[in-house]
C-alpha positions as CSV (number, residue, x, y, z in Angstrom):
1,M,1.7,-0.5,27.8
2,L,-0.4,2.7,28.1
3,V,-1.0,4.5,24.8
4,L,-3.1,7.1,23.7
5,A,-3.8,6.8,19.9
6,L,-5.7,9.5,17.2
7,D,-6.4,9.8,13.7
8,T,-7.8,12.7,11.9
9,A,-7.5,11.5,8.3
10,T,-11.3,11.7,8.2
11,D,-14.2,13.8,8.8
12,V,-14.7,12.0,12.1
13,A,-11.4,12.2,14.2
14,T,-11.0,9.3,16.7
15,C,-9.1,9.2,20.0
16,A,-8.7,6.2,22.4
17,L,-6.3,5.7,25.5
18,V,-5.6,2.0,25.8
19,R,-3.8,-0.1,28.4
20,D,-2.4,-3.3,27.6
21,G,-5.2,-3.8,24.9
22,D,-8.0,-2.6,27.3
23,V,-9.5,0.2,26.2
24,L,-10.0,2.8,28.6
25,G,-11.9,5.3,27.0
26,E,-12.8,6.8,23.2
27,R,-14.0,9.7,21.5
28,T,-15.1,10.7,18.1
29,S,-15.3,14.7,17.1
30,R,-13.3,16.9,14.8
31,A,-9.6,17.2,14.1
32,V,-9.4,20.2,15.6
33,R,-10.5,19.0,18.9
34,V,-8.5,16.1,19.0
35,L,-6.3,17.5,21.5
36,A,-8.7,18.6,23.9
37,D,-10.5,14.8,23.6
38,A,-7.2,13.4,24.5
39,Q,-6.7,15.8,27.6
40,E,-10.3,14.4,28.9
41,L,-9.8,10.8,28.0
42,L,-6.8,11.2,30.3
43,R,-8.5,13.3,33.1
44,E,-11.4,10.8,33.0
45,A,-9.3,7.5,33.5
46,A,-7.4,9.8,36.2
47,V,-3.9,9.2,33.9
48,E,-1.2,11.9,33.9
49,P,0.4,12.5,30.5
50,H,3.8,11.4,31.9
51,E,2.1,8.0,32.4
52,L,1.8,7.4,28.7
53,E,4.5,5.2,27.2
54,G,3.9,5.7,23.4
55,I,1.6,7.5,21.0
56,V,-0.4,6.0,18.1
57,A,-0.9,7.9,14.8
58,G,-3.4,7.7,11.8
59,T,-1.4,7.8,8.9
60,G,-4.2,8.8,6.4
61,P,-4.8,8.5,3.5
62,G,-7.4,10.8,4.0
63,S,-7.8,14.8,4.2
64,F,-4.2,16.5,3.9
65,T,-5.3,19.4,6.4
66,G,-6.5,16.6,8.3
67,L,-3.7,14.7,8.6
68,R,-1.4,17.3,9.1
69,I,-3.4,18.2,12.2
70,G,-3.3,15.0,13.7
71,L,0.4,14.3,13.2
72,A,1.4,18.0,14.7
73,A,-0.4,17.2,17.8
74,V,1.4,13.7,18.0
75,R,5.0,15.3,17.6
76,G,4.3,17.9,19.6
77,L,3.0,15.7,22.4
78,A,5.6,13.2,21.9
79,L,8.9,15.6,21.9
80,A,6.8,17.2,25.1
81,L,6.5,13.8,27.1
82,G,9.6,12.3,25.3
83,I,7.8,9.2,24.5
84,P,7.8,7.0,21.2
85,V,5.1,7.3,18.1
86,A,3.9,4.4,15.8
87,G,1.8,5.0,12.8
88,V,-1.0,3.1,11.5
89,S,-2.7,3.4,8.0
90,T,-6.0,4.4,8.3
91,L,-7.0,1.9,6.1
92,D,-5.6,-1.3,8.6
93,A,-7.7,0.4,11.1
94,L,-11.2,0.6,9.4
95,A,-10.3,-3.4,8.2
96,A,-9.9,-4.2,11.7
97,G,-13.1,-2.8,12.5
98,R,-14.9,-5.0,10.2
99,P,-12.4,-8.4,9.4
100,G,-12.8,-9.2,6.1
101,A,-14.0,-5.9,4.6
102,L,-12.6,-3.2,1.8
103,P,-11.6,0.1,3.6
104,V,-13.1,2.6,1.4
105,V,-12.1,6.5,2.5
106,D,-13.7,9.4,0.7
107,A,-11.0,11.2,-1.2
108,R,-12.9,14.3,-2.4
109,R,-12.6,14.9,-5.8
110,R,-15.0,12.1,-6.6
111,E,-12.5,9.8,-5.7
112,V,-11.7,7.2,-2.8
113,F,-8.6,5.7,-1.3
114,V,-8.5,2.0,-0.8
115,P,-5.5,-0.6,-0.3
116,G,-3.4,-1.6,-3.1
117,E,-0.9,-4.5,-3.1
118,A,1.8,-1.5,-3.4
119,G,0.4,0.7,-1.2
120,P,-3.0,2.5,-1.1
121,R,-4.7,3.9,-3.9
122,C,-6.8,6.5,-5.6
123,L,-9.3,5.8,-7.7
124,A,-13.0,6.6,-9.2
125,P,-15.6,4.8,-7.3
126,G,-16.5,2.7,-10.3
127,E,-12.7,1.6,-10.8
128,V,-12.8,0.1,-7.3
129,E,-12.1,-3.9,-7.8
130,L,-14.0,-6.1,-5.6
131,E,-15.8,-9.4,-5.7
132,P,-19.7,-9.7,-5.6
133,G,-20.9,-9.8,-1.5
134,T,-18.0,-7.9,-0.6
135,V,-18.7,-5.3,2.5
136,C,-17.4,-2.0,1.9
137,V,-16.7,0.3,5.3
138,G,-15.9,3.9,5.5
139,D,-17.0,7.3,4.7
140,G,-16.4,6.8,1.0
141,A,-18.4,3.6,1.2
142,V,-21.5,5.9,2.6
143,R,-20.5,8.6,-0.1
144,Y,-20.7,6.3,-2.9
145,R,-23.1,3.4,-1.7
146,E,-25.0,3.5,-5.2
147,V,-21.8,3.2,-6.8
148,L,-20.4,0.1,-5.0
149,E,-23.4,-1.7,-4.9
150,A,-24.2,-1.7,-8.1
151,K,-20.6,-3.7,-8.2
152,G,-21.9,-6.3,-5.7
153,A,-20.9,-4.4,-2.8
154,L,-22.6,-4.6,1.1
155,V,-22.7,-1.3,2.5
156,P,-23.6,-1.3,6.1
157,P,-26.2,1.7,6.8
158,G,-24.2,4.9,7.1
159,D,-24.5,5.1,11.2
160,D,-22.8,1.7,11.4
161,S,-19.8,2.5,13.9
162,A,-17.7,0.2,11.5
163,H,-17.8,3.4,9.3
164,L,-15.3,5.2,11.7
165,P,-11.8,4.1,12.1
166,R,-11.6,4.5,15.6
167,A,-8.8,4.8,17.4
168,R,-8.8,1.4,19.3
169,F,-8.2,-0.2,16.2
170,H,-4.9,1.8,15.6
171,A,-3.8,0.8,19.1
172,A,-4.1,-2.7,18.3
173,L,-2.2,-2.5,15.0
174,A,0.7,-0.5,16.6
175,R,3.9,-1.8,15.9
176,D,7.7,-0.2,15.8
177,F,7.3,2.9,18.0
178,G,10.3,5.1,17.4
179,A,11.0,8.5,16.9
180,A,8.0,10.9,16.1
181,E,9.6,12.6,12.7
182,L,9.7,9.0,11.5
183,V,6.0,8.6,11.0
184,E,4.9,9.9,8.1
185,P,1.6,10.7,6.4
186,A,0.4,8.6,3.6
187,Y,-0.8,11.1,1.2
188,V,-1.2,8.9,-2.1
189,R,-1.7,12.2,-4.0
190,V,-0.4,15.7,-4.3
191,P,-2.7,18.1,-2.2
192,D,-5.1,20.7,-3.2
193,A,-3.3,23.5,-2.7
194,E,0.1,22.4,-4.3
195,R,-1.6,21.1,-7.1
196,A,-3.3,24.4,-7.8
197,R,0.0,26.1,-7.9
198,T,1.3,23.6,-10.6
199,T,-1.7,24.5,-12.8
200,A,-2.1,28.1,-12.5
């Protein structure tokens, strides 16, 4: 299956073209460039858009604006090409990049997103529960390195690729392809703009 996978939940957007598990190309940039990155990947692989058989979207949690950009791009492409979409958690993709690691995504407001038994959770970095020696990856792990390391965590250097939710892992984890509108983002908490309205 030839799929295009992308994730725009964090500050570093990622896009990959994958055929039957083989990565034909991968790029990292910003959410606003994700469609241009996809076009370049297709061109470099000599693949026409109509040859795509599915699209994989990172569903977060992460930046509200980034997620909206990514999902809008995915839904537009899927509708134009008439192909199905699968959603994959950004946290799951991070974990797949470093098996056994705890994914920690920066949630702003001095909080992080981490996996929970009932789904993603939003916590203060000091509230993250982990066993000493746990490897933590993600932009939240980098930003709150001191707090996590004080709890016994191991955080790889900031330039380690394990901190990126690389789209190749989204493609590998994708299941249950279906209608694009069925793929929903994992916001976890109320967006900043809506929060400002309700507290005004």
